[in-house]
VMD Tcl script that builds the backbone (N, CA, C; Angstrom):
set m [mol new atoms 444]
animate dup $m
set s [atomselect $m all]
$s set {name element resname resid chain x y z} {
  {N N MET 1 A 202.133 140.317 91.864}
  {CA C MET 1 A 201.342 139.053 92.903}
  {C C MET 1 A 202.335 139.644 94.177}
  {N N SER 2 A 201.028 138.667 95.424}
  {CA C SER 2 A 201.569 139.025 96.728}
  {C C SER 2 A 202.604 137.704 97.148}
  {N N THR 3 A 203.661 137.939 97.414}
  {CA C THR 3 A 204.088 136.306 98.012}
  {C C THR 3 A 204.237 136.270 99.269}
  {N N ARG 4 A 205.207 134.949 99.773}
  {CA C ARG 4 A 205.576 134.968 101.144}
  {C C ARG 4 A 206.689 133.653 101.564}
  {N N LEU 5 A 207.570 133.595 102.215}
  {CA C LEU 5 A 208.381 132.854 102.318}
  {C C LEU 5 A 208.036 131.396 103.224}
  {N N TYR 6 A 208.332 130.246 102.320}
  {CA C TYR 6 A 207.412 128.863 103.332}
  {C C TYR 6 A 209.284 128.066 103.407}
  {N N PHE 7 A 209.483 127.421 104.508}
  {CA C PHE 7 A 210.538 126.784 104.784}
  {C C PHE 7 A 209.440 125.332 104.287}
  {N N GLY 8 A 209.915 124.694 103.872}
  {CA C GLY 8 A 209.753 122.948 103.475}
  {C C GLY 8 A 210.452 122.152 103.850}
  {N N TYR 9 A 210.607 121.472 105.265}
  {CA C TYR 9 A 211.919 120.235 105.748}
  {C C TYR 9 A 211.340 119.039 106.049}
  {N N ALA 10 A 210.076 118.502 104.880}
  {CA C ALA 10 A 210.069 117.271 104.988}
  {C C ALA 10 A 209.530 116.311 103.773}
  {N N SER 11 A 208.347 116.018 102.788}
  {CA C SER 11 A 207.841 116.356 101.863}
  {C C SER 11 A 208.253 117.232 100.790}
  {N N ASN 12 A 208.238 118.409 101.380}
  {CA C ASN 12 A 208.027 119.744 100.571}
  {C C ASN 12 A 209.127 120.017 100.248}
  {N N LEU 13 A 210.370 119.216 100.736}
  {CA C LEU 13 A 211.434 119.196 100.232}
  {C C LEU 13 A 212.111 119.025 98.289}
  {N N ASP 14 A 211.078 118.138 98.622}
  {CA C ASP 14 A 210.474 117.638 97.085}
  {C C ASP 14 A 209.476 118.461 96.442}
  {N N GLN 15 A 210.180 119.025 95.076}
  {CA C GLN 15 A 210.168 120.051 94.306}
  {C C GLN 15 A 208.781 119.791 93.938}
  {N N ASP 16 A 208.669 118.541 93.282}
  {CA C ASP 16 A 207.608 118.022 92.490}
  {C C ASP 16 A 206.535 117.876 93.469}
  {N N THR 17 A 206.483 117.663 94.558}
  {CA C THR 17 A 205.483 116.965 95.777}
  {C C THR 17 A 205.126 118.707 96.094}
  {N N LEU 18 A 206.198 119.195 96.482}
  {CA C LEU 18 A 205.101 121.025 96.423}
  {C C LEU 18 A 204.349 121.347 95.387}
  {N N VAL 19 A 205.052 121.725 94.634}
  {CA C VAL 19 A 204.082 121.735 93.070}
  {C C VAL 19 A 203.031 121.342 93.016}
  {N N GLY 20 A 202.507 119.990 93.148}
  {CA C GLY 20 A 201.452 119.619 93.517}
  {C C GLY 20 A 200.288 119.865 94.316}
  {N N ARG 21 A 201.310 120.850 95.512}
  {CA C ARG 21 A 199.997 120.836 96.521}
  {C C ARG 21 A 199.483 122.878 96.390}
  {N N LEU 22 A 200.198 123.051 95.264}
  {CA C LEU 22 A 200.436 124.477 95.122}
  {C C LEU 22 A 199.390 124.937 93.948}
  {N N GLN 23 A 198.988 126.354 93.578}
  {CA C GLN 23 A 198.578 126.848 92.481}
  {C C GLN 23 A 198.865 127.145 91.166}
  {N N HIS 24 A 200.324 127.780 92.095}
  {CA C HIS 24 A 201.497 128.767 91.095}
  {C C HIS 24 A 202.800 127.808 91.426}
  {N N PRO 25 A 203.274 127.722 90.890}
  {CA C PRO 25 A 204.780 127.101 90.664}
  {C C PRO 25 A 205.231 128.106 91.557}
  {N N PRO 26 A 206.250 126.984 92.909}
  {CA C PRO 26 A 206.771 128.276 93.706}
  {C C PRO 26 A 208.437 128.360 93.283}
  {N N LYS 27 A 209.086 129.338 94.210}
  {CA C LYS 27 A 210.770 129.659 93.299}
  {C C LYS 27 A 211.210 129.146 94.925}
  {N N LEU 28 A 212.319 128.569 94.333}
  {CA C LEU 28 A 213.208 127.998 95.112}
  {C C LEU 28 A 214.375 129.207 95.416}
  {N N ILE 29 A 214.390 129.297 96.705}
  {CA C ILE 29 A 215.374 130.889 96.995}
  {C C ILE 29 A 216.729 129.962 97.802}
  {N N GLY 30 A 216.245 128.911 98.167}
  {CA C GLY 30 A 217.569 128.235 98.597}
  {C C GLY 30 A 217.170 127.699 99.780}
  {N N ILE 31 A 218.457 127.031 100.434}
  {CA C ILE 31 A 218.767 126.371 101.859}
  {C C ILE 31 A 218.530 126.807 102.834}
  {N N GLY 32 A 217.754 126.761 103.930}
  {CA C GLY 32 A 217.404 127.668 105.159}
  {C C GLY 32 A 217.744 126.787 106.010}
  {N N VAL 33 A 218.426 127.044 107.403}
  {CA C VAL 33 A 218.290 126.157 108.682}
  {C C VAL 33 A 217.774 126.741 109.475}
  {N N LEU 34 A 217.042 125.887 110.112}
  {CA C LEU 34 A 216.020 126.495 111.773}
  {C C LEU 34 A 217.095 126.266 112.764}
  {N N LEU 35 A 217.381 127.000 113.305}
  {CA C LEU 35 A 218.625 126.655 114.589}
  {C C LEU 35 A 217.932 126.249 115.946}
  {N N HIS 36 A 218.207 125.457 116.921}
  {CA C HIS 36 A 217.659 124.844 117.969}
  {C C HIS 36 A 216.353 124.641 117.391}
  {N N HIS 37 A 215.992 123.602 116.543}
  {CA C HIS 37 A 215.126 122.631 116.385}
  {C C HIS 37 A 215.646 121.215 116.057}
  {N N GLY 38 A 214.533 120.538 116.104}
  {CA C GLY 38 A 215.369 119.234 115.379}
  {C C GLY 38 A 213.654 118.538 114.841}
  {N N PHE 39 A 214.307 117.696 114.005}
  {CA C PHE 39 A 213.440 117.053 113.291}
  {C C PHE 39 A 213.125 115.703 113.853}
  {N N ARG 40 A 211.609 115.638 113.506}
  {CA C ARG 40 A 211.087 114.268 114.507}
  {C C ARG 40 A 210.024 113.458 113.277}
  {N N PHE 41 A 210.022 112.549 113.614}
  {CA C PHE 41 A 208.310 111.783 113.197}
  {C C PHE 41 A 207.411 111.307 114.160}
  {N N ASN 42 A 206.971 112.305 114.296}
  {CA C ASN 42 A 206.396 111.756 115.695}
  {C C ASN 42 A 204.820 113.104 116.204}
  {N N HIS 43 A 204.605 113.307 113.900}
  {CA C HIS 43 A 203.022 113.759 114.111}
  {C C HIS 43 A 202.331 112.439 113.369}
  {N N PRO 44 A 201.023 111.897 114.184}
  {CA C PRO 44 A 200.373 110.870 114.104}
  {C C PRO 44 A 199.239 111.324 112.365}
  {N N ASN 45 A 199.580 110.251 111.711}
  {CA C ASN 45 A 198.802 110.266 110.566}
  {C C ASN 45 A 197.548 109.612 110.862}
  {N N PRO 46 A 196.834 109.987 110.144}
  {CA C PRO 46 A 195.403 109.518 110.599}
  {C C PRO 46 A 194.914 107.328 109.959}
  {N N ASP 47 A 196.452 107.313 109.319}
  {CA C ASP 47 A 196.085 105.672 108.877}
  {C C ASP 47 A 197.120 105.105 109.927}
  {N N GLY 48 A 197.883 106.262 111.166}
  {CA C GLY 48 A 198.726 105.232 112.095}
  {C C GLY 48 A 200.083 105.627 111.906}
  {N N SER 49 A 200.297 105.880 110.821}
  {CA C SER 49 A 202.290 106.614 110.429}
  {C C SER 49 A 202.397 107.872 110.687}
  {N N ALA 50 A 203.784 107.762 110.980}
  {CA C ALA 50 A 203.871 109.137 111.123}
  {C C ALA 50 A 204.286 110.257 110.334}
  {N N ARG 51 A 204.314 111.076 110.394}
  {CA C ARG 51 A 204.425 112.469 109.528}
  {C C ARG 51 A 205.891 112.950 109.930}
  {N N ALA 52 A 206.444 113.826 109.456}
  {CA C ALA 52 A 207.466 115.009 110.098}
  {C C ALA 52 A 207.015 116.204 110.537}
  {N N ASN 53 A 207.666 116.503 111.723}
  {CA C ASN 53 A 207.520 117.301 112.766}
  {C C ASN 53 A 208.819 118.267 112.652}
  {N N ILE 54 A 208.684 119.068 113.721}
  {CA C ILE 54 A 209.929 120.468 114.016}
  {C C ILE 54 A 209.566 120.425 115.369}
  {N N VAL 55 A 210.182 120.154 116.444}
  {CA C VAL 55 A 210.681 120.218 117.645}
  {C C VAL 55 A 211.526 121.539 118.209}
  {N N PRO 56 A 211.487 121.859 119.425}
  {CA C PRO 56 A 212.631 123.389 120.373}
  {C C PRO 56 A 213.544 121.948 120.355}
  {N N SER 57 A 215.035 122.395 119.917}
  {CA C SER 57 A 215.634 121.501 120.293}
  {C C SER 57 A 217.345 122.242 120.433}
  {N N PRO 58 A 217.549 122.334 121.798}
  {CA C PRO 58 A 218.723 123.312 121.682}
  {C C PRO 58 A 219.856 123.054 121.206}
  {N N ASN 59 A 220.442 121.628 120.943}
  {CA C ASN 59 A 221.542 121.263 120.018}
  {C C ASN 59 A 221.599 120.501 119.066}
  {N N GLU 60 A 220.556 120.891 118.466}
  {CA C GLU 60 A 219.648 120.143 117.043}
  {C C GLU 60 A 219.602 121.599 115.755}
  {N N ASN 61 A 219.517 121.287 114.478}
  {CA C ASN 61 A 219.340 122.409 113.316}
  {C C ASN 61 A 218.678 121.391 112.790}
  {N N VAL 62 A 217.776 121.616 112.105}
  {CA C VAL 62 A 216.952 121.544 110.662}
  {C C VAL 62 A 216.840 121.999 109.319}
  {N N TYR 63 A 217.133 121.560 109.073}
  {CA C TYR 63 A 218.120 122.198 107.244}
  {C C TYR 63 A 216.339 121.978 106.450}
  {N N GLY 64 A 216.348 123.419 105.399}
  {CA C GLY 64 A 215.289 123.043 104.792}
  {C C GLY 64 A 215.010 123.669 103.217}
  {N N ALA 65 A 214.306 123.634 102.843}
  {CA C ALA 65 A 214.432 124.681 101.622}
  {C C ALA 65 A 213.168 126.144 101.358}
  {N N VAL 66 A 214.025 126.884 101.769}
  {CA C VAL 66 A 212.853 128.007 101.275}
  {C C VAL 66 A 212.136 128.247 100.051}
  {N N TYR 67 A 211.334 128.562 100.036}
  {CA C TYR 67 A 210.433 128.982 98.883}
  {C C TYR 67 A 209.826 129.908 98.792}
  {N N GLU 68 A 209.486 131.145 97.624}
  {CA C GLU 68 A 208.878 131.987 97.869}
  {C C GLU 68 A 207.571 131.234 97.271}
  {N N ILE 69 A 206.486 131.959 97.562}
  {CA C ILE 69 A 204.874 131.028 97.304}
  {C C ILE 69 A 203.762 132.640 97.552}
  {N N ALA 70 A 202.798 132.063 96.115}
  {CA C ALA 70 A 201.979 133.113 96.044}
  {C C ALA 70 A 200.937 133.207 97.332}
  {N N GLU 71 A 201.220 134.540 97.666}
  {CA C GLU 71 A 200.122 134.581 99.106}
  {C C GLU 71 A 198.609 134.011 98.635}
  {N N ALA 72 A 198.316 134.016 97.317}
  {CA C ALA 72 A 197.033 133.337 97.156}
  {C C ALA 72 A 196.955 131.647 97.219}
  {N N ASP 73 A 198.168 130.896 96.852}
  {CA C ASP 73 A 198.018 129.594 97.616}
  {C C ASP 73 A 198.235 129.270 98.690}
  {N N VAL 74 A 198.446 130.095 99.746}
  {CA C VAL 74 A 198.388 129.646 101.266}
  {C C VAL 74 A 196.822 129.213 102.088}
  {N N SER 75 A 195.920 129.776 101.736}
  {CA C SER 75 A 194.629 129.074 102.042}
  {C C SER 75 A 194.680 127.482 101.263}
  {N N TYR 76 A 195.130 127.171 99.843}
  {CA C TYR 76 A 194.897 125.718 99.554}
  {C C TYR 76 A 196.105 125.119 100.016}
  {N N PHE 77 A 197.207 125.472 99.845}
  {CA C PHE 77 A 198.164 124.919 100.847}
  {C C PHE 77 A 197.878 124.552 101.977}
  {N N LEU 78 A 197.129 125.394 102.461}
  {CA C LEU 78 A 197.259 124.569 103.996}
  {C C LEU 78 A 195.553 123.547 104.155}
  {N N THR 79 A 195.101 123.628 103.156}
  {CA C THR 79 A 194.562 121.937 102.879}
  {C C THR 79 A 195.150 120.791 103.275}
  {N N SER 80 A 196.211 120.782 102.357}
  {CA C SER 80 A 197.159 119.590 102.504}
  {C C SER 80 A 198.211 119.487 103.268}
  {N N GLU 81 A 198.113 120.225 104.976}
  {CA C GLU 81 A 198.769 119.952 106.094}
  {C C GLU 81 A 197.484 120.235 107.046}
  {N N GLU 82 A 196.183 120.117 107.112}
  {CA C GLU 82 A 195.327 120.355 107.703}
  {C C GLU 82 A 195.331 120.607 109.499}
  {N N ALA 83 A 196.412 119.695 109.663}
  {CA C ALA 83 A 196.819 119.380 111.441}
  {C C ALA 83 A 197.363 120.008 112.010}
  {N N TYR 84 A 198.498 120.613 111.113}
  {CA C TYR 84 A 199.583 121.638 111.335}
  {C C TYR 84 A 199.282 123.143 111.664}
  {N N ASP 85 A 199.521 123.441 112.574}
  {CA C ASP 85 A 199.821 125.231 112.642}
  {C C ASP 85 A 200.887 126.001 111.635}
  {N N PHE 86 A 200.470 126.748 110.531}
  {CA C PHE 86 A 201.209 127.432 109.951}
  {C C PHE 86 A 201.784 128.133 110.796}
  {N N THR 87 A 202.981 128.384 110.999}
  {CA C THR 87 A 203.588 129.585 112.129}
  {C C THR 87 A 204.971 129.853 111.478}
  {N N GLU 88 A 204.837 130.901 111.453}
  {CA C GLU 88 A 206.349 132.292 111.294}
  {C C GLU 88 A 207.611 131.281 112.174}
  {N N VAL 89 A 208.807 131.187 111.333}
  {CA C VAL 89 A 209.903 130.800 111.665}
  {C C VAL 89 A 211.086 131.772 111.634}
  {N N ARG 90 A 212.431 131.693 111.946}
  {CA C ARG 90 A 213.420 132.269 111.231}
  {C C ARG 90 A 214.449 131.482 110.941}
  {N N ALA 91 A 214.745 131.746 109.772}
  {CA C ALA 91 A 215.210 130.805 109.112}
  {C C ALA 91 A 216.849 131.214 108.534}
  {N N GLN 92 A 217.720 130.623 108.483}
  {CA C GLN 92 A 219.045 131.262 108.427}
  {C C GLN 92 A 219.482 130.647 106.733}
  {N N THR 93 A 219.802 132.274 106.470}
  {CA C THR 93 A 220.301 131.324 104.846}
  {C C THR 93 A 221.799 132.028 104.717}
  {N N GLN 94 A 221.981 131.801 103.010}
  {CA C GLN 94 A 223.058 132.616 102.975}
  {C C GLN 94 A 223.218 133.996 102.988}
  {N N LYS 95 A 222.243 134.605 103.002}
  {CA C LYS 95 A 222.200 135.956 102.884}
  {C C LYS 95 A 221.292 136.440 103.895}
  {N N GLY 96 A 221.285 135.493 105.118}
  {CA C GLY 96 A 221.146 135.961 106.649}
  {C C GLY 96 A 219.738 135.331 106.307}
  {N N GLU 97 A 219.609 135.833 107.776}
  {CA C GLU 97 A 218.212 135.453 108.544}
  {C C GLU 97 A 216.638 136.286 107.780}
  {N N VAL 98 A 215.662 134.867 107.329}
  {CA C VAL 98 A 214.873 135.166 106.809}
  {C C VAL 98 A 213.685 135.164 107.734}
  {N N PRO 99 A 212.118 135.929 107.522}
  {CA C PRO 99 A 211.021 135.490 107.827}
  {C C PRO 99 A 210.423 134.476 107.038}
  {N N ALA 100 A 209.978 133.319 107.529}
  {CA C ALA 100 A 208.958 132.325 106.894}
  {C C ALA 100 A 208.231 131.104 107.279}
  {N N PHE 101 A 207.237 130.764 106.855}
  {CA C PHE 101 A 205.990 129.758 107.490}
  {C C PHE 101 A 206.697 128.752 107.366}
  {N N THR 102 A 206.392 127.550 108.448}
  {CA C THR 102 A 205.939 126.487 107.739}
  {C C THR 102 A 205.308 125.449 109.137}
  {N N PHE 103 A 204.722 124.508 108.536}
  {CA C PHE 103 A 204.191 123.513 109.488}
  {C C PHE 103 A 204.863 123.073 110.495}
  {N N ILE 104 A 204.216 123.250 111.502}
  {CA C ILE 104 A 204.722 122.570 112.880}
  {C C ILE 104 A 203.365 121.846 113.767}
  {N N SER 105 A 203.206 120.576 114.219}
  {CA C SER 105 A 202.475 120.035 114.829}
  {C C SER 105 A 202.447 120.867 116.863}
  {N N LYS 106 A 201.570 120.081 117.471}
  {CA C LYS 106 A 201.471 120.572 118.867}
  {C C LYS 106 A 201.461 118.738 118.898}
  {N N GLN 107 A 201.254 118.144 118.091}
  {CA C GLN 107 A 200.764 116.290 118.793}
  {C C GLN 107 A 202.779 116.168 118.443}
  {N N ASN 108 A 202.531 114.938 119.510}
  {CA C ASN 108 A 203.955 114.587 120.040}
  {C C ASN 108 A 204.063 113.110 120.391}
  {N N VAL 109 A 203.570 112.343 119.409}
  {CA C VAL 109 A 203.899 110.345 119.579}
  {C C VAL 109 A 205.121 109.706 119.413}
  {N N SER 110 A 205.394 109.105 120.502}
  {CA C SER 110 A 206.360 108.881 120.166}
  {C C SER 110 A 206.010 107.520 119.643}
  {N N ASN 111 A 207.070 106.638 119.361}
  {CA C ASN 111 A 207.183 104.996 118.634}
  {C C ASN 111 A 206.246 104.460 117.760}
  {N N ILE 112 A 206.261 105.720 116.487}
  {CA C ILE 112 A 205.401 105.723 115.431}
  {C C ILE 112 A 206.392 105.920 114.012}
  {N N PHE 113 A 206.330 105.690 112.826}
  {CA C PHE 113 A 206.924 105.503 112.249}
  {C C PHE 113 A 206.510 106.032 110.352}
  {N N PRO 114 A 207.347 106.734 109.724}
  {CA C PRO 114 A 206.253 107.089 108.552}
  {C C PRO 114 A 206.439 105.799 107.306}
  {N N GLU 115 A 205.462 105.600 107.029}
  {CA C GLU 115 A 205.335 105.021 105.475}
  {C C GLU 115 A 206.565 105.219 104.679}
  {N N GLN 116 A 206.942 103.866 103.679}
  {CA C GLN 116 A 208.219 104.411 103.207}
  {C C GLN 116 A 208.251 105.191 101.957}
  {N N ALA 117 A 207.005 104.920 101.486}
  {CA C ALA 117 A 206.577 106.187 100.112}
  {C C ALA 117 A 207.373 107.619 100.958}
  {N N TYR 118 A 206.646 108.034 101.769}
  {CA C TYR 118 A 206.680 109.352 102.357}
  {C C TYR 118 A 207.829 109.606 102.653}
  {N N PHE 119 A 208.931 108.659 103.434}
  {CA C PHE 119 A 210.178 108.877 103.900}
  {C C PHE 119 A 211.085 108.723 102.734}
  {N N ASP 120 A 210.840 107.829 101.747}
  {CA C ASP 120 A 211.774 107.981 100.225}
  {C C ASP 120 A 211.171 109.665 99.787}
  {N N THR 121 A 210.560 110.044 99.695}
  {CA C THR 121 A 210.041 111.525 99.762}
  {C C THR 121 A 210.973 112.876 100.108}
  {N N ILE 122 A 211.117 112.069 101.143}
  {CA C ILE 122 A 211.828 113.101 102.146}
  {C C ILE 122 A 213.299 113.408 101.525}
  {N N ILE 123 A 213.834 112.051 101.708}
  {CA C ILE 123 A 215.227 111.563 101.271}
  {C C ILE 123 A 215.602 112.102 99.813}
  {N N ARG 124 A 214.693 111.600 98.991}
  {CA C ARG 124 A 215.031 112.380 97.369}
  {C C ARG 124 A 214.923 113.754 97.548}
  {N N GLY 125 A 214.252 114.389 97.660}
  {CA C GLY 125 A 214.399 116.021 98.117}
  {C C GLY 125 A 215.168 116.153 98.455}
  {N N GLY 126 A 215.440 115.836 99.435}
  {CA C GLY 126 A 216.738 116.366 100.060}
  {C C GLY 126 A 218.047 116.135 99.457}
  {N N LYS 127 A 218.148 115.080 98.991}
  {CA C LYS 127 A 219.463 114.662 98.094}
  {C C LYS 127 A 219.453 115.724 96.768}
  {N N ALA 128 A 218.770 116.097 96.476}
  {CA C ALA 128 A 218.462 116.650 95.367}
  {C C ALA 128 A 218.759 118.409 95.616}
  {N N LEU 129 A 218.441 118.639 96.809}
  {CA C LEU 129 A 218.845 120.368 97.130}
  {C C LEU 129 A 220.338 120.165 98.239}
  {N N GLN 130 A 221.013 119.046 98.081}
  {CA C GLN 130 A 222.144 118.675 97.961}
  {C C GLN 130 A 222.216 119.194 99.344}
  {N N LEU 131 A 221.347 118.561 100.488}
  {CA C LEU 131 A 221.525 118.792 101.842}
  {C C LEU 131 A 222.437 118.065 102.013}
  {N N PRO 132 A 223.043 118.408 103.393}
  {CA C PRO 132 A 224.532 117.583 103.914}
  {C C PRO 132 A 224.237 116.321 104.237}
  {N N SER 133 A 224.816 115.406 104.114}
  {CA C SER 133 A 224.759 113.883 103.967}
  {C C SER 133 A 225.036 113.624 105.091}
  {N N THR 134 A 225.634 114.040 106.155}
  {CA C THR 134 A 225.233 113.382 107.554}
  {C C THR 134 A 223.822 114.326 108.524}
  {N N TYR 135 A 223.740 115.030 107.885}
  {CA C TYR 135 A 222.147 115.496 108.142}
  {C C TYR 135 A 220.694 114.458 107.227}
  {N N LEU 136 A 221.156 114.279 106.328}
  {CA C LEU 136 A 220.003 113.157 105.747}
  {C C LEU 136 A 220.400 111.048 106.383}
  {N N THR 137 A 221.606 111.423 106.962}
  {CA C THR 137 A 222.092 109.940 107.369}
  {C C THR 137 A 221.293 110.338 109.013}
  {N N SER 138 A 220.939 111.656 109.299}
  {CA C SER 138 A 220.613 111.378 110.626}
  {C C SER 138 A 219.300 111.112 110.978}
  {N N ILE 139 A 218.191 111.790 109.393}
  {CA C ILE 139 A 216.645 111.405 109.170}
  {C C ILE 139 A 216.928 109.653 109.015}
  {N N MET 140 A 217.264 109.317 108.150}
  {CA C MET 140 A 217.494 107.767 107.999}
  {C C MET 140 A 217.474 107.132 109.493}
  {N N ASN 141 A 218.446 107.565 110.258}
  {CA C ASN 141 A 218.579 106.529 111.393}
  {C C ASN 141 A 217.088 106.825 112.110}
  {N N ARG 142 A 216.426 107.719 112.242}
  {CA C ARG 142 A 215.530 107.366 112.920}
  {C C ARG 142 A 214.485 106.127 112.725}
  {N N LEU 143 A 214.478 105.698 111.502}
  {CA C LEU 143 A 213.766 104.174 111.369}
  {C C LEU 143 A 213.877 102.887 112.143}
  {N N PRO 144 A 213.210 102.431 112.248}
  {CA C PRO 144 A 213.375 101.319 113.091}
  {C C PRO 144 A 214.517 100.581 112.225}
  {N N ASN 145 A 215.321 100.166 112.698}
  {CA C ASN 145 A 216.557 99.189 112.163}
  {C C ASN 145 A 216.278 97.753 112.750}
  {N N GLU 146 A 215.997 96.946 111.280}
  {CA C GLU 146 A 216.609 95.257 111.698}
  {C C GLU 146 A 217.500 94.840 111.630}
  {N N LEU 147 A 218.188 94.377 113.040}
  {CA C LEU 147 A 219.785 93.988 112.855}
  {C C LEU 147 A 219.808 92.685 112.627}
  {N N PHE 148 A 219.176 91.697 112.124}
  {CA C PHE 148 A 219.104 90.241 111.817}
  {C C PHE 148 A 217.799 89.834 110.651}
}
mol reanalyze $m
mol bondsrecalc $m
mol representation Tube
mol addrep $m
């Protein structure tokens, strides 16, 4: 079966979520880092909430999971992320740089925030993969905080 690499950085960090979006089980290759990009909640969901996105940013990096997915699943997978472009990127892994596809949105909306369940899925997936706690904290700090 033909395969390709996929870089998941948001809800697809959570393997159970990703499995539900594919027809064949993905294979986790390992952690990947997309250099010179930043994680944002700036993609508008139809309900007004935010979805995650990655944007070019010279002083930031995005951590994610590199999965091997079946080529036969790609068209099915694309229906779960219709408003995003499926773009090839270069991810750094422990075994070197690899080409992988990921979802990137051209939309960039400020002052929108994710629903709690979506946010929780991202953090749960990141913790399960043991992404750096400082990185996960930087994602957590993107939510509005009530001080009092």
